[in-house]
ROBA-429238 format. One line per field, with one value per atom (N, C-alpha, C): residue number from 1; atom name; x, y, z. Coordinates in Angstrom, 2 decimals. Layout:
i <- (NUM,...) $
at <- (CA,...) $
xx <- (X,...) $
yy <- (Y,...) $
zz <- (Z,...) $
END
This chain:
i <- (1,1,1,2,2,2,3,3,3,4,4,4,5,5,5,6,6,6,7,7,7,8,8,8,9,9,9,10,10,10,11,11,11,12,12,12,13,13,13,14,14,14,15,15,15,16,16,16,17,17,17,18,18,18,19,19,19,20,20,20,21,21,21,22,22,22,23,23,23,24,24,24,25,25,25,26,26,26,27,27,27,28,28,28,29,29,29,30,30,30,31,31,31,32,32,32,33,33,33,34,34,34,35,35,35,36,36,36,37,37,37,38,38,38,39,39,39,40,40,40,41,41,41,42,42,42,43,43,43,44,44,44,45,45,45,46,46,46,47,47,47,48,48,48,49,49,49,50,50,50,51,51,51,52,52,52,53,53,53,54,54,54,55,55,55,56,56,56,57,57,57,58,58,58,59,59,59,60,60,60,61,61,61,62,62,62,63,63,63,64,64,64,65,65,65,66,66,66,67,67,67,68,68,68,69,69,69,70,70,70,71,71,71,72,72,72,73,73,73,74,74,74,75,75,75,76,76,76,77,77,77,78,78,78,79,79,79,80,80,80,81,81,81,82,82,82,83,83,83,84,84,84,85,85,85,86,86,86,87,87,87,88,88,88) $
at <- (N,CA,C,N,CA,C,N,CA,C,N,CA,C,N,CA,C,N,CA,C,N,CA,C,N,CA,C,N,CA,C,N,CA,C,N,CA,C,N,CA,C,N,CA,C,N,CA,C,N,CA,C,N,CA,C,N,CA,C,N,CA,C,N,CA,C,N,CA,C,N,CA,C,N,CA,C,N,CA,C,N,CA,C,N,CA,C,N,CA,C,N,CA,C,N,CA,C,N,CA,C,N,CA,C,N,CA,C,N,CA,C,N,CA,C,N,CA,C,N,CA,C,N,CA,C,N,CA,C,N,CA,C,N,CA,C,N,CA,C,N,CA,C,N,CA,C,N,CA,C,N,CA,C,N,CA,C,N,CA,C,N,CA,C,N,CA,C,N,CA,C,N,CA,C,N,CA,C,N,CA,C,N,CA,C,N,CA,C,N,CA,C,N,CA,C,N,CA,C,N,CA,C,N,CA,C,N,CA,C,N,CA,C,N,CA,C,N,CA,C,N,CA,C,N,CA,C,N,CA,C,N,CA,C,N,CA,C,N,CA,C,N,CA,C,N,CA,C,N,CA,C,N,CA,C,N,CA,C,N,CA,C,N,CA,C,N,CA,C,N,CA,C,N,CA,C,N,CA,C,N,CA,C,N,CA,C,N,CA,C,N,CA,C,N,CA,C,N,CA,C,N,CA,C,N,CA,C) $
xx <- (0.17,0.08,1.32,1.89,3.06,2.77,1.56,1.15,0.75,1.00,0.59,-0.58,-1.23,-2.35,-3.61,-4.74,-6.04,-6.92,-7.77,-8.77,-10.08,-10.70,-11.91,-13.12,-14.24,-15.52,-15.91,-16.44,-16.87,-17.93,-18.62,-19.65,-19.06,-17.75,-17.09,-16.69,-16.90,-16.43,-16.96,-18.23,-18.80,-18.16,-17.96,-17.32,-15.88,-15.18,-13.80,-13.76,-14.69,-14.76,-15.03,-15.93,-16.25,-15.03,-14.31,-13.12,-12.01,-11.92,-10.95,-11.25,-12.53,-12.94,-12.64,-12.77,-12.45,-10.96,-10.12,-8.68,-8.40,-9.08,-8.88,-9.31,-10.46,-10.94,-9.95,-9.40,-8.44,-7.18,-6.72,-5.53,-5.84,-6.97,-7.35,-7.49,-7.97,-8.15,-6.87,-5.81,-4.54,-4.75,-5.58,-5.94,-5.27,-4.10,-3.33,-4.08,-4.74,-5.47,-6.58,-7.32,-8.41,-7.85,-6.74,-6.10,-5.72,-5.13,-4.73,-5.95,-7.03,-8.26,-8.83,-8.88,-9.44,-8.60,-7.29,-6.42,-6.50,-6.63,-6.83,-8.11,-9.19,-10.47,-10.36,-9.67,-9.49,-8.70,-7.63,-6.82,-7.63,-8.43,-9.27,-10.26,-10.85,-11.79,-11.09,-9.92,-9.16,-8.84,-8.49,-8.15,-9.33,-10.55,-11.70,-11.75,-10.94,-10.91,-10.15,-9.98,-9.26,-7.79,-6.90,-5.47,-5.01,-4.13,-3.54,-2.24,-1.94,-0.72,0.52,1.48,2.70,3.48,3.34,4.09,3.36,2.19,1.42,2.15,2.33,3.05,2.16,0.88,-0.06,0.05,-0.47,-0.47,-1.65,-1.42,-2.49,-3.26,-4.57,-5.40,-5.18,-4.86,-4.65,-3.71,-3.05,-2.17,-2.64,-2.86,-3.28,-2.03,-1.86,-0.70,-0.76,0.38,0.37,-0.30,-0.92,-1.64,-0.73,0.57,1.47,2.04,1.45,1.88,1.65,2.56,2.39,1.50,0.99,0.17,0.98,2.24,3.07,3.22,3.43,3.54,2.21,1.10,-0.22,-0.50,-0.10,-0.27,0.40,1.56,2.32,1.66,0.94,0.32,-1.01,-1.67,-3.02,-2.95,-3.72,-3.81,-5.20,-5.27,-6.54,-7.36,-8.39,-9.28,-9.05,-8.31,-8.20,-7.03,-6.88,-5.75,-5.96,-7.18,-7.46,-7.89,-7.26,-7.71,-9.15,-9.77,-11.15,-11.30,-12.30,-12.58,-13.46,-13.35,-14.18,-15.66) $
yy <- (7.39,7.97,7.63,6.45,6.06,5.71,5.29,5.02,3.58,2.68,1.31,0.96,-0.15,-0.63,-0.71,-0.57,-0.69,-1.63,-2.35,-3.20,-2.42,-2.20,-1.38,-2.22,-1.82,-2.45,-2.11,-3.08,-2.86,-1.76,-1.48,-0.45,0.95,1.09,2.38,2.62,1.64,1.73,2.97,3.30,4.45,5.75,5.89,7.08,7.19,6.07,6.07,6.51,6.01,6.37,7.87,8.41,9.85,10.70,10.32,11.07,10.90,9.73,9.49,10.37,10.49,11.35,12.81,13.20,14.58,14.85,13.86,14.05,14.21,13.43,13.51,14.88,15.37,16.69,17.78,17.67,18.67,18.67,17.49,17.40,17.99,17.64,18.17,19.69,20.24,21.67,22.38,21.60,22.17,22.91,22.36,22.99,22.24,22.74,22.09,22.06,23.15,23.20,22.15,22.02,21.04,19.62,19.40,18.08,17.71,18.64,18.40,18.10,18.88,18.64,17.26,16.90,15.60,14.46,14.59,13.53,13.44,14.58,14.57,13.81,14.09,13.41,11.93,11.58,10.18,9.44,10.05,9.43,9.27,10.27,10.19,9.05,8.86,7.76,6.42,6.30,5.05,4.73,5.75,5.54,5.06,5.11,4.59,3.07,2.48,1.03,0.36,-0.93,-1.73,-1.78,-1.28,-1.33,-2.78,-2.99,-4.31,-4.36,-5.50,-5.66,-5.28,-4.66,-4.22,-5.37,-6.58,-7.70,-8.40,-7.89,-8.44,-8.11,-9.09,-8.90,-8.97,-8.74,-8.80,-7.59,-7.74,-6.69,-5.75,-4.46,-3.48,-3.40,-3.20,-2.99,-1.60,-0.65,0.73,1.41,2.44,3.24,4.68,5.29,6.68,7.54,8.43,9.31,10.27,10.79,11.75,13.05,13.77,14.99,16.10,16.00,17.04,16.73,15.76,15.43,16.64,16.86,17.98,17.57,18.55,18.27,17.47,17.81,17.09,15.62,15.37,13.99,13.25,13.94,13.32,12.96,13.81,13.49,12.17,11.93,10.70,9.48,9.66,8.53,8.08,8.98,8.66,7.51,6.46,5.28,5.24,5.16,5.11,6.35,6.19,7.30,7.96,7.32,7.87,7.28,7.68,7.21,5.81,5.48,4.16,3.22,2.04,1.09,0.63,0.05,-0.41,-1.26,-0.93,-1.69,-2.87,-3.93,-5.12,-4.82) $
zz <- (-9.98,-8.66,-7.85,-8.08,-7.32,-5.88,-5.59,-4.21,-3.97,-4.86,-4.68,-5.57,-5.23,-6.03,-5.16,-5.83,-5.18,-5.99,-5.31,-5.94,-5.86,-7.02,-7.07,-7.42,-6.88,-7.18,-8.61,-9.32,-10.70,-10.80,-9.71,-9.71,-9.94,-9.78,-9.97,-11.42,-12.27,-13.66,-14.38,-14.20,-14.88,-14.40,-13.09,-12.55,-13.04,-13.06,-13.57,-15.02,-15.80,-17.21,-17.39,-16.58,-16.67,-16.33,-15.30,-14.93,-15.97,-16.53,-17.59,-18.79,-19.13,-20.24,-19.93,-18.66,-18.26,-18.46,-18.18,-18.42,-19.91,-20.71,-22.16,-22.68,-22.22,-22.66,-22.25,-21.05,-20.57,-21.44,-21.80,-22.66,-24.02,-24.59,-25.90,-25.88,-24.75,-24.62,-24.18,-23.95,-23.46,-22.15,-21.27,-20.00,-18.85,-18.45,-17.39,-16.07,-15.71,-14.43,-14.39,-15.48,-15.51,-15.50,-16.17,-16.15,-14.72,-14.02,-12.63,-11.76,-11.93,-11.15,-11.45,-12.73,-13.11,-12.56,-12.62,-12.09,-10.57,-9.90,-8.45,-8.09,-8.82,-8.58,-8.89,-9.96,-10.33,-9.25,-8.77,-7.71,-6.42,-6.09,-4.88,-4.99,-6.16,-6.35,-6.22,-6.80,-6.70,-5.24,-4.48,-3.07,-2.23,-2.76,-2.02,-2.08,-2.95,-3.09,-1.97,-2.12,-1.13,-1.50,-0.61,-0.92,-1.09,-2.05,-2.30,-1.51,-0.92,-0.13,-0.93,-0.27,-0.93,-1.57,-1.03,-1.59,-2.74,-3.13,-4.25,-5.55,-6.40,-7.64,-8.87,-8.71,-9.83,-10.75,-11.92,-12.92,-12.68,-12.86,-12.74,-14.05,-13.95,-15.14,-15.71,-14.84,-15.25,-14.28,-14.76,-13.92,-14.01,-12.85,-12.81,-12.74,-13.71,-13.68,-12.49,-12.07,-10.97,-11.40,-10.46,-10.82,-11.35,-11.11,-11.60,-12.99,-13.68,-15.03,-15.94,-16.85,-17.78,-18.94,-19.65,-20.83,-21.86,-22.04,-23.01,-22.61,-21.31,-20.84,-21.00,-20.73,-20.86,-22.31,-23.23,-24.66,-25.00,-24.43,-24.72,-24.10,-23.01,-22.31,-22.89,-23.57,-24.05,-25.04,-24.74,-25.59,-26.20,-27.48,-28.19,-27.84,-27.01,-26.71,-25.36,-24.46,-23.12,-22.36,-21.09,-20.27,-19.74,-19.37,-18.79,-19.90,-20.01,-21.03,-20.76,-21.76,-21.61,-20.36,-19.59,-18.36,-18.68,-17.89,-18.17,-17.99) $
END
């Protein structure tokens, strides 16, 4: 997203996983419009979390790609089964 970091409640894990799966399905279907919609929804959900201070130097558990990512770029980002690594 390129917008900083957010701290998310663990209760959002299922929703994050569902949206992550939607991105994977869109990439597999070669559906750019659906990929963009899924990434927009994923970014919106992340933004509901608590913003982390700009001077925080911690590692992110996951990085949400920008919604304008191409299908070719998304293919390169997919790790194992999806974009987001396994959540705790």
